[in-house]
RONUKOL-485674 format. One record per residue: residue in three letters; x, y, z of N, C-alpha, C in turn. Coordinates in steps of 0.2 Angstrom, whole numbers. Example, Ala and Ser with C-alpha at 12.3 -4.5 7.8 and 13.67 -1.06 7.14 Angstrom:
BEGIN
<dotor Ala <66 -28 39> <62 -22 39> <66 -16 39>> <dotor Ser <64 -11 35> <68 -5 36> <64 0 39>> 
END
This chain:
BEGIN
<dotor Met <-212 326 102> <-209 324 96> <-213 326 90>> <dotor Thr <-210 329 85> <-213 332 79> <-212 327 73>> <dotor Thr <-217 325 70> <-217 321 64> <-219 325 58>> <dotor Ser <-218 322 52> <-219 326 46> <-226 327 44>> <dotor Gly <-230 322 47> <-237 322 45> <-239 320 38>> <dotor Thr <-234 318 34> <-236 315 28> <-234 308 27>> <dotor Thr <-238 305 22> <-236 297 21> <-236 296 14>> <dotor Thr <-233 301 10> <-233 300 3> <-227 298 0>> <dotor Trp <-222 296 4> <-215 294 1> <-216 288 -4>> <dotor Asn <-214 288 -9> <-214 283 -14> <-209 284 -19>> <dotor Pro <-203 280 -18> <-197 281 -23> <-199 279 -30>> <dotor Val <-195 282 -35> <-196 281 -42> <-192 275 -43>> <dotor Arg <-193 273 -50> <-189 267 -52> <-182 267 -51>> <dotor Asp <-178 272 -53> <-171 272 -53> <-168 273 -46>> <dotor Gln <-172 276 -41> <-170 276 -34> <-169 268 -31>> <dotor Ile <-174 264 -33> <-174 257 -31> <-168 253 -34>> <dotor Leu <-168 254 -41> <-163 251 -45> <-156 253 -42>> <dotor Lys <-155 259 -41> <-148 261 -38> <-146 258 -32>> <dotor Arg <-151 258 -27> <-150 255 -21> <-148 247 -21>> <dotor Ser <-152 244 -26> <-150 237 -27> <-143 236 -30>> <dotor Leu <-141 241 -34> <-135 240 -37> <-129 242 -32>> <dotor Arg <-131 246 -28> <-126 248 -22> <-125 242 -18>> <dotor Leu <-130 238 -16> <-130 232 -12> <-125 227 -15>> <dotor Val <-124 227 -21> <-120 222 -24> <-113 225 -27>> <dotor His <-112 231 -24> <-106 235 -25> <-104 237 -33>> <dotor Ala <-110 238 -36> <-109 239 -43> <-106 246 -45>> <dotor Tyr <-107 251 -40> <-104 257 -40> <-104 261 -34>> <dotor Pro <-99 265 -32> <-98 268 -26> <-104 273 -24>> <dotor Ala <-106 274 -18> <-111 278 -16> <-110 285 -18>> <dotor Thr <-104 287 -19> <-103 294 -21> <-103 295 -28>> <dotor Gly <-105 290 -32> <-105 290 -39> <-112 289 -42>> <dotor Asn <-112 287 -48> <-118 285 -52> <-117 279 -56>> <dotor Pro <-122 274 -57> <-121 268 -61> <-120 270 -68>> <dotor Arg <-117 266 -72> <-117 266 -79> <-124 265 -82>> <dotor Pro <-125 268 -88> <-132 267 -91> <-133 260 -92>> <dotor Glu <-128 256 -94> <-130 249 -95> <-131 245 -89>> <dotor Gln <-129 247 -83> <-130 244 -77> <-138 245 -75>> <dotor Leu <-140 251 -76> <-147 253 -75> <-152 249 -80>> <dotor Ile <-150 248 -86> <-154 244 -91> <-154 237 -89>> <dotor Asp <-148 234 -87> <-149 227 -85> <-153 226 -78>> <dotor Ala <-152 231 -74> <-156 231 -67> <-163 231 -69>> <dotor Lys <-165 236 -74> <-172 236 -75> <-175 230 -78>> <dotor Phe <-171 227 -83> <-173 220 -86> <-174 215 -80>> <dotor Ala <-170 215 -75> <-170 210 -70> <-176 211 -65>> <dotor Cys <-178 218 -64> <-183 220 -60> <-190 218 -63>> <dotor Asn <-190 219 -70> <-197 218 -73> <-198 210 -73>> <dotor Ser <-192 206 -75> <-193 199 -75> <-195 196 -68>> <dotor Met <-192 199 -63> <-194 197 -56> <-201 198 -54>> <dotor Leu <-203 204 -56> <-210 206 -54> <-215 202 -58>> <dotor Lys <-213 200 -64> <-218 196 -68> <-218 189 -65>> <dotor Ser <-213 187 -63> <-213 180 -60> <-217 180 -53>> <dotor Trp <-217 185 -50> <-221 186 -44> <-228 185 -45>> <dotor Gln <-230 187 -51> <-238 187 -52> <-241 180 -50>> <dotor Thr <-237 175 -51> <-239 168 -49> <-240 167 -42>> <dotor Asp <-238 171 -38> <-239 170 -30> <-246 173 -27>> <dotor Gly <-250 175 -32> <-257 177 -29> <-257 183 -25>> <dotor Leu <-253 189 -27> <-252 195 -23> <-259 199 -23>> <dotor Leu <-260 201 -17> <-267 204 -16> <-268 210 -20>> <dotor Trp <-263 214 -20> <-264 221 -24> <-266 220 -31>> <dotor Leu <-264 214 -34> <-266 213 -41> <-273 210 -42>> <dotor Lys <-276 208 -37> <-283 206 -38> <-288 211 -39>> <dotor Gln <-293 210 -44> <-298 215 -45> <-304 211 -47>> <dotor Asp <-310 214 -46> <-316 211 -48> <-318 214 -55>> <dotor Ala <-320 210 -60> <-322 212 -66> <-329 208 -68>> <dotor Thr <-333 211 -72> <-339 208 -75> <-338 206 -82>> <dotor Leu <-339 200 -83> <-339 198 -90> <-346 197 -93>> <dotor Phe <-348 201 -99> <-354 201 -102> <-355 195 -106>> <dotor Leu <-361 191 -105> <-362 185 -108> <-366 185 -114>> <dotor Asn <-365 180 -119> <-370 180 -124> <-373 173 -124>> <dotor Glu <-379 172 -126> <-383 166 -126> <-379 161 -131>> <dotor Gly <-377 155 -128> <-374 150 -132> <-367 150 -134>> <dotor Gln <-364 155 -131> <-356 156 -132> <-353 152 -126>> <dotor Ala <-348 148 -129> <-344 144 -124> <-337 147 -122>> <dotor Val <-334 151 -126> <-327 153 -125> <-327 161 -125>> <dotor Tyr <-324 164 -121> <-323 171 -121> <-316 173 -120>> <dotor Asn <-314 178 -124> <-307 181 -125> <-306 186 -119>> <dotor Leu <-302 184 -114> <-301 189 -109> <-294 193 -111>> <dotor Ala <-295 199 -114> <-289 202 -116> <-290 210 -117>> <dotor Pro <-285 214 -118> <-286 221 -118> <-289 223 -125>> <dotor Thr <-291 229 -126> <-294 232 -132> <-290 231 -138>> <dotor Thr <-283 231 -137> <-279 230 -142> <-279 223 -146>> <dotor Tyr <-282 218 -143> <-283 212 -145> <-289 211 -150>> <dotor Thr <-289 209 -156> <-294 209 -160> <-299 203 -158>> <dotor Gly <-305 204 -157> <-310 199 -155> <-310 198 -147>> <dotor Phe <-308 204 -143> <-308 203 -136> <-316 203 -134>> <dotor Ser <-317 199 -128> <-323 199 -125> <-324 205 -120>> <dotor His <-329 208 -120> <-330 214 -115> <-330 211 -108>> <dotor Cys <-326 214 -104> <-325 212 -97> <-322 218 -93>> <dotor Ala <-326 221 -89> <-324 228 -87> <-325 228 -79>> <dotor Thr <-320 232 -76> <-320 233 -69> <-326 237 -66>> <dotor Ser <-329 241 -71> <-335 244 -69> <-339 246 -75>> <dotor Tyr <-345 247 -74> <-350 248 -80> <-356 251 -78>> <dotor Val <-360 253 -83> <-367 256 -82> <-372 252 -85>> <dotor Gln <-377 251 -82> <-383 247 -85> <-389 251 -86>> <dotor Thr <-392 250 -92> <-399 254 -93> <-403 250 -98>> <dotor Thr <-408 253 -101> <-412 249 -106> <-413 254 -112>> <dotor Leu <-415 250 -117> <-417 254 -123> <-424 257 -122>> <dotor Asn <-425 263 -124> <-431 267 -124> <-434 267 -131>> <dotor Gly <-436 262 -134> <-439 261 -141> <-435 256 -144>> <dotor Ala <-439 252 -148> <-436 247 -152> <-431 249 -158>> <dotor Leu <-426 245 -160> <-422 246 -165> <-423 241 -170>> <dotor Glu <-422 243 -177> <-423 238 -182> <-416 237 -185>> <dotor Val <-415 232 -189> <-409 231 -193> <-407 237 -197>> <dotor Gly <-401 240 -196> <-399 245 -200> <-399 252 -196>> <dotor Asp <-403 252 -191> <-403 258 -187> <-396 260 -184>> <dotor Ser <-395 266 -183> <-388 268 -181> <-389 273 -175>> <dotor Thr <-395 274 -172> <-396 278 -166> <-400 275 -162>> <dotor Ala <-398 274 -155> <-402 271 -150> <-404 276 -145>> <dotor Thr <-410 276 -143> <-412 280 -137> <-412 276 -131>> <dotor Leu <-409 279 -126> <-409 275 -119> <-413 278 -114>> <dotor Thr <-415 274 -109> <-419 276 -104> <-415 281 -99>> <dotor Ser <-409 280 -98> <-404 284 -94> <-397 284 -98>> <dotor Val <-394 290 -97> <-387 291 -100> <-383 293 -94>> <dotor Thr <-385 292 -88> <-381 294 -82> <-375 289 -82>> <dotor Gly <-369 292 -81> <-363 289 -81> <-360 286 -88>> <dotor Ile <-363 288 -93> <-361 286 -100> <-358 292 -104>> <dotor Ser <-353 291 -107> <-350 297 -111> <-349 294 -118>> <dotor Ser <-347 299 -122> <-346 298 -129> <-340 294 -131>> <dotor Thr <-336 292 -126> <-330 288 -127> <-331 281 -125>> <dotor Asp <-337 279 -122> <-338 273 -120> <-339 268 -125>> <dotor Tyr <-338 261 -123> <-341 256 -127> <-349 255 -125>> <dotor Ile <-353 254 -130> <-360 253 -129> <-362 246 -131>> <dotor Gly <-365 242 -127> <-367 235 -128> <-375 235 -128>> <dotor Ile <-378 233 -133> <-385 233 -134> <-387 225 -135>> <dotor Glu <-392 223 -131> <-395 216 -131> <-399 216 -137>> <dotor Asn <-398 211 -142> <-402 210 -148> <-407 205 -146>> <dotor Asp <-412 204 -151> <-417 199 -150> <-415 192 -151>> <dotor Asn <-409 191 -152> <-406 184 -153> <-402 182 -146>> <dotor Gly <-402 187 -141> <-398 185 -135> <-391 187 -136>> <dotor Ile <-389 191 -140> <-382 193 -141> <-381 200 -139>> <dotor Ile <-376 202 -136> <-374 209 -135> <-370 212 -141>> <dotor Glu <-373 217 -144> <-369 220 -150> <-366 226 -147>> <dotor Trp <-359 226 -148> <-355 232 -145> <-353 237 -151>> <dotor Phe <-353 243 -148> <-352 249 -152> <-348 254 -148>> <dotor Thr <-345 259 -152> <-344 265 -148> <-349 270 -151>> <dotor Gly <-350 276 -147> <-355 280 -149> <-354 287 -146>> <dotor Thr <-358 292 -149> <-358 299 -147> <-365 300 -143>> <dotor Val <-365 303 -137> <-371 304 -133> <-373 311 -134>> <dotor Ser <-380 311 -136> <-383 318 -136> <-390 317 -133>> <dotor Gly <-391 320 -127> <-397 319 -124> <-397 312 -122>> <dotor Tyr <-403 309 -123> <-404 302 -122> <-402 298 -128>> <dotor Asp <-400 301 -133> <-399 297 -140> <-391 296 -140>> <dotor Val <-390 290 -143> <-383 288 -144> <-382 286 -151>> <dotor Ala <-378 290 -155> <-376 289 -162> <-371 283 -162>> <dotor Leu <-373 277 -165> <-368 272 -164> <-363 272 -170>> <dotor Ser <-357 268 -169> <-352 268 -173> <-353 264 -179>> <dotor Ser <-358 259 -179> <-360 255 -185> <-368 254 -184>> <dotor Thr <-371 250 -189> <-378 249 -188> <-380 243 -185>> <dotor Ile <-386 243 -182> <-388 237 -179> <-389 231 -183>> <dotor Gly <-386 225 -181> <-386 219 -185> <-392 215 -185>> <dotor Val <-395 215 -178> <-401 211 -177> <-406 215 -173>> <dotor Ala <-413 215 -175> <-418 219 -171> <-417 219 -164>> <dotor Cys <-419 224 -160> <-418 225 -153> <-425 227 -150>> <dotor Ala <-428 224 -146> <-435 226 -143> <-434 232 -138>> <dotor Asp <-439 235 -138> <-440 241 -133> <-439 238 -126>> <dotor Gly <-435 241 -122> <-433 238 -115> <-427 233 -115>> <dotor Asn <-424 231 -120> <-419 227 -120> <-413 230 -116>> <dotor Leu <-409 226 -113> <-403 229 -109> <-398 233 -113>> <dotor Val <-395 238 -110> <-389 241 -113> <-384 242 -108>> <dotor Tyr <-378 241 -110> <-372 241 -105> <-367 247 -108>> <dotor Ala <-363 250 -104> <-358 254 -106> <-352 254 -101>> <dotor His <-346 254 -104> <-340 254 -100> <-335 258 -104>> <dotor Thr <-330 261 -100> <-325 265 -103> <-320 260 -106>> <dotor Thr <-315 263 -110> <-310 259 -113> <-305 257 -108>> <dotor Thr <-304 261 -103> <-299 260 -97> <-301 255 -92>> <dotor Thr <-308 253 -92> <-310 248 -87> <-310 241 -90>> <dotor Gln <-309 241 -97> <-308 234 -100> <-301 231 -97>> <dotor Ile <-302 224 -95> <-296 221 -91> <-290 220 -96>> <dotor Gln <-285 219 -93> <-279 216 -97> <-280 208 -96>> <dotor Arg <-275 204 -99> <-275 197 -99> <-274 195 -92>> <dotor Pro <-279 191 -88> <-278 189 -82> <-272 184 -81>> <dotor Thr <-269 184 -76> <-264 178 -75> <-268 172 -71>> <dotor Arg <-273 174 -68> <-277 169 -64> <-284 171 -64>> <dotor Val <-289 167 -64> <-296 169 -63> <-300 165 -58>> <dotor Glu <-304 168 -54> <-309 165 -49> <-315 167 -52>> <dotor Ala <-321 164 -49> <-327 166 -52> <-333 166 -47>> <dotor Asn <-338 170 -48> <-344 170 -45> <-349 171 -50>> <dotor Phe <-355 168 -50> <-360 169 -55> <-365 173 -52>> <dotor Lys <-367 179 -55> <-372 183 -53> <-377 184 -58>> <dotor Tyr <-383 183 -55> <-389 183 -60> <-392 190 -59>> <dotor Tyr <-394 192 -65> <-398 199 -66> <-404 197 -69>> <dotor Asn <-410 200 -67> <-416 200 -71> <-416 205 -77>> <dotor Ser <-421 206 -80> <-421 210 -86> <-421 217 -85>> <dotor Thr <-422 219 -79> <-421 226 -78> <-416 229 -73>> <dotor Ala <-414 224 -68> <-410 227 -63> <-407 220 -59>> <dotor Ala <-402 222 -55> <-399 216 -51> <-404 214 -46>> <dotor Asp <-404 207 -45> <-409 205 -40> <-405 202 -34>> <dotor Gly <-398 203 -34> <-394 201 -29> <-393 193 -28>> <dotor Thr <-395 189 -33> <-394 182 -32> <-387 181 -35>> <dotor Glu <-383 177 -31> <-376 175 -33> <-375 167 -32>> <dotor Arg <-372 164 -37> <-370 157 -37> <-363 156 -38>> <dotor Pro <-360 152 -33> <-353 151 -35> <-352 146 -41>> <dotor Ile <-346 147 -44> <-344 143 -50> <-338 139 -48>> <dotor Asp <-338 133 -50> <-332 129 -49> <-327 130 -55>> <dotor Met <-321 132 -53> <-316 133 -58> <-312 126 -59>> <dotor Val <-312 123 -64> <-310 116 -65> <-304 116 -70>> <dotor Ser <-301 111 -70> <-295 110 -74> <-297 108 -81>> <dotor Lys <-292 108 -86> <-293 107 -93> <-296 100 -94>> <dotor Ser <-293 95 -91> <-295 88 -91> <-303 88 -89>> <dotor Asp <-304 91 -83> <-311 91 -81> <-316 94 -86>> <dotor Tyr <-314 100 -89> <-318 103 -94> <-319 99 -100>> <dotor Asp <-314 95 -102> <-314 91 -108> <-319 86 -108>> <dotor Ile <-320 83 -102> <-325 77 -101> <-332 79 -100>> <dotor Leu <-333 86 -100> <-340 88 -99> <-344 87 -105>> <dotor Pro <-350 85 -105> <-354 83 -111> <-357 90 -114>> <dotor Ser <-358 89 -120> <-362 94 -124> <-360 101 -122>> <dotor Lys <-354 103 -125> <-351 110 -124> <-356 116 -126>> <dotor Thr <-361 114 -130> <-365 120 -133> <-372 120 -129>> <dotor Ser <-373 115 -124> <-379 116 -121> <-380 122 -117>> <dotor Thr <-386 124 -116> <-387 131 -112> <-390 130 -105>> <dotor Gly <-389 135 -101> <-392 135 -94> <-389 140 -90>> <dotor Lys <-389 139 -84> <-385 143 -79> <-378 140 -78>> <dotor Ile <-373 144 -79> <-366 142 -79> <-364 139 -72>> <dotor Val <-361 134 -72> <-359 131 -65> <-352 129 -65>> <dotor Gln <-348 129 -71> <-341 127 -71> <-338 131 -76>> <dotor Ala <-331 133 -75> <-327 136 -80> <-320 134 -79>> <dotor Tyr <-317 135 -85> <-310 133 -85> <-306 139 -89>> <dotor Tyr <-301 141 -86> <-297 147 -88> <-290 144 -91>> <dotor Asp <-288 146 -97> <-282 145 -100> <-279 152 -101>> <dotor Pro <-273 154 -98> <-271 161 -98> <-267 162 -105>> <dotor Gln <-265 157 -109> <-262 158 -115> <-256 163 -115>> <dotor Leu <-255 166 -121> <-249 171 -121> <-252 179 -120>> <dotor Val <-256 181 -125> <-258 188 -125> <-266 188 -124>> <dotor Cys <-269 182 -125> <-277 182 -124> <-279 176 -120>> <dotor Gly <-281 177 -114> <-284 172 -110> <-290 169 -112>> <dotor Lys <-291 163 -112> <-297 160 -114> <-301 157 -108>> <dotor Leu <-307 159 -108> <-312 157 -102> <-317 153 -105>> <dotor Tyr <-317 146 -104> <-322 141 -106> <-328 141 -101>> <dotor Val <-334 141 -102> <-339 141 -98> <-344 135 -99>> <dotor Trp <-347 132 -94> <-352 126 -95> <-357 126 -90>> <dotor Pro <-363 126 -92> <-365 126 -99> <-365 133 -102>> <dotor Cys <-366 134 -108> <-367 141 -111> <-373 145 -108>> <dotor Ala <-372 151 -107> <-377 155 -104> <-384 155 -108>> <dotor Asp <-389 155 -105> <-396 154 -108> <-399 161 -108>> <dotor Tyr <-396 166 -106> <-399 173 -106> <-393 178 -105>> <dotor Cys <-393 183 -110> <-387 188 -110> <-388 193 -105>> <dotor Gly <-393 193 -101> <-393 197 -95> <-390 195 -89>> <dotor Asp <-388 188 -90> <-383 185 -84> <-376 188 -85>> <dotor Lys <-372 188 -80> <-365 190 -81> <-361 186 -76>> <dotor Leu <-355 185 -78> <-350 182 -73> <-346 188 -70>> <dotor Val <-346 187 -63> <-342 192 -59> <-336 188 -57>> <dotor Leu <-330 190 -60> <-324 187 -60> <-319 190 -55>> <dotor Thr <-316 187 -51> <-310 189 -47> <-304 187 -51>> <dotor Ile <-300 192 -53> <-294 190 -57> <-288 193 -54>> <dotor Asp <-283 190 -56> <-276 193 -55> <-274 196 -61>> <dotor Arg <-273 203 -61> <-271 207 -66> <-263 206 -67>> <dotor Pro <-260 208 -73> <-253 208 -73> <-250 214 -70>> <dotor Val <-244 214 -68> <-240 219 -65> <-238 224 -71>> <dotor Asp <-239 231 -69> <-237 236 -74> <-230 235 -76>> <dotor Asp <-228 236 -82> <-221 236 -84> <-217 242 -81>> <dotor Leu <-211 241 -80> <-206 247 -78> <-203 250 -84>> <dotor Leu <-205 256 -86> <-202 259 -92> <-198 265 -91>> <dotor Ala <-201 270 -89> <-197 277 -88> <-194 277 -81>> <dotor Asp <-189 281 -80> <-185 281 -74> <-188 285 -69>> <dotor Thr <-194 289 -71> <-197 293 -66> <-204 289 -63>> <dotor Glu <-205 283 -66> <-211 280 -64> <-210 276 -57>> <dotor Thr <-215 276 -53> <-215 272 -47> <-217 264 -49>> <dotor Ile <-215 260 -44> <-216 253 -45> <-224 251 -44>> <dotor Asp <-227 247 -48> <-233 245 -47> <-234 240 -41>> <dotor Ala <-233 242 -35> <-233 238 -29> <-234 243 -23>> <dotor Pro <-237 240 -18> <-238 244 -12> <-231 246 -9>> <dotor Leu <-231 251 -5> <-225 254 -2> <-222 248 3>> <dotor Glu <-226 244 6> <-223 239 10> <-219 234 7>> <dotor Trp <-219 234 0> <-215 229 -4> <-208 232 -6>> <dotor Ile <-207 238 -5> <-201 241 -8> <-195 238 -5>> <dotor Glu <-195 237 1> <-189 234 4> <-187 227 1>> <dotor Ala <-193 223 1> <-192 216 -2> <-190 216 -9>> <dotor Ile <-193 221 -13> <-191 222 -20> <-183 224 -21>> <dotor Thr <-181 228 -17> <-174 230 -17> <-169 225 -15>> <dotor Tyr <-171 221 -10> <-166 216 -8> <-166 210 -13>> <dotor Cys <-172 208 -15> <-173 203 -20> <-170 204 -27>> <dotor Leu <-171 210 -29> <-167 212 -35> <-160 212 -34>> <dotor Ala <-157 214 -29> <-150 214 -27> <-148 207 -28>> <dotor Asp <-152 202 -25> <-150 195 -25> <-150 192 -32>> <dotor Arg <-155 195 -36> <-155 192 -43> <-149 194 -47>> <dotor Ile <-147 200 -46> <-141 203 -50> <-134 202 -47>> <dotor Ala <-134 199 -41> <-128 198 -38> <-123 194 -42>> <dotor Pro <-125 188 -45> <-120 184 -49> <-117 188 -55>> <dotor Glu <-120 193 -57> <-117 197 -62> <-111 202 -60>> <dotor Tyr <-110 202 -53> <-105 207 -51> <-100 203 -46>> <dotor Gln <-100 196 -47> <-95 192 -44> <-94 194 -36>> <dotor Leu <-100 194 -33> <-99 195 -26> <-96 189 -22>> <dotor Pro <-92 190 -17> <-89 184 -14> <-95 179 -11>> <dotor Leu <-94 173 -11> <-100 168 -9> <-103 170 -2>> <dotor Gln <-98 172 2> <-101 174 9> <-106 180 9>> <dotor Glu <-104 185 5> <-108 191 4> <-115 189 0>> <dotor Arg <-114 185 -5> <-120 183 -8> <-125 179 -4>> <dotor Ala <-122 174 0> <-126 170 5> <-130 175 10>> <dotor Phe <-126 180 12> <-129 185 17> <-135 189 13>> <dotor Leu <-134 191 7> <-139 195 3> <-145 191 2>> <dotor Lys <-143 184 0> <-149 180 -1> <-153 179 5>> <dotor Gly <-150 178 10> <-154 177 17> <-158 183 18>> <dotor Glu <-155 189 17> <-159 195 19> <-165 196 14>> <dotor Ala <-164 194 7> <-169 194 2> <-175 190 4>> <dotor Glu <-173 183 6> <-178 178 8> <-182 181 14>> <dotor Lys <-179 183 19> <-182 186 25> <-187 191 23>> <dotor Ala <-185 196 19> <-189 202 17> <-195 199 13>> <dotor Tyr <-194 195 8> <-200 193 4> <-205 188 8>> <dotor Asn <-202 184 12> <-207 179 16> <-211 183 21>> <dotor Arg <-207 188 24> <-211 192 29> <-217 196 26>> <dotor Ile <-216 199 20> <-221 203 17> <-226 199 14>> <dotor Leu <-224 193 11> <-228 188 8> <-233 185 13>> <dotor Ser <-231 184 20> <-236 182 25> <-241 187 26>> <dotor Phe <-239 194 26> <-244 199 27> <-249 200 21>> <dotor Asn <-247 197 15> <-251 198 9> <-256 193 9>> <dotor Arg <-256 187 14> <-261 182 13> <-268 184 16>> <dotor Glu <-273 181 13> <-280 182 15> <-283 176 17>> <dotor Gly <-289 176 20> <-292 170 22> <-295 170 29>> <dotor Ser <-300 165 30> <-303 165 37> <-299 160 41>> <dotor Ile <-299 161 48> <-297 156 53> <-302 153 57>> <dotor Phe <-302 147 57> <-308 144 61> <-304 140 67>> <dotor Phe <-308 140 73> <-305 137 79> <-311 131 81>> <dotor Glu <-308 125 82> <-313 120 85> <-310 116 90>> <dotor Val <-314 113 94> <-312 109 99> <-311 102 97>> 
END
């Protein structure tokens, strides 16, 4: 037996939309759908995928590091397009200052620039325990900052860098671990954090008290998620390592592939056909059959999507 030896099959958006439309007899297999049919199917597919975000799909989970400030209780989890976003990145570089900075300085000398480029965000720990963020141009070990230092920074203070593309989008859900770093490097200590409800957070005393974070509450809002921590961090070298559910990428161009593993293509196709079936007046018997196929396909792949440990006991 001879096989292709390739595993790169990945249908583009319109191939999936067309199959779903054929399943509801929207157009004959020998023809093409009308433009408005594709537009309606694209809308339905985007709507369906967005609603699936609430199901905790594994491929949407990612780890991200939230950079903390001393005494800050609320962080804005949002993309860079949101004014006032808090820096939370899926990857970053950590180093230190090689030389103190005074108020008004606009060039920082770093201990290392490995992994840092001129398009990155640069965060510098100031002596008030706040991370001041800039963009900058790297030249040797020096970084020309996009604005001046607002508060003096001691020699050896922490410096972080991350790219614009590693900044997260607004999460639909947040889980958390607390990871403690000492002043120079990660020491490997992790503490779990309890994610609590709004009512549980509201009854916590003294929202501005400082210490090691033990609880957090996440409000996804509309365009900017709000993460409330308690108590506030007492050291800006600490970080929250969050496991988040990112949003599904929008379906825009007809040549794009869907933001989902290939194992989900069949379920997406049948579930989309089930969603649009009422618009094409399928007979009830056909609609019932299509609905059954869609539910089987979705439930089968959703069970494959689950994670967790299994314990046996006598």
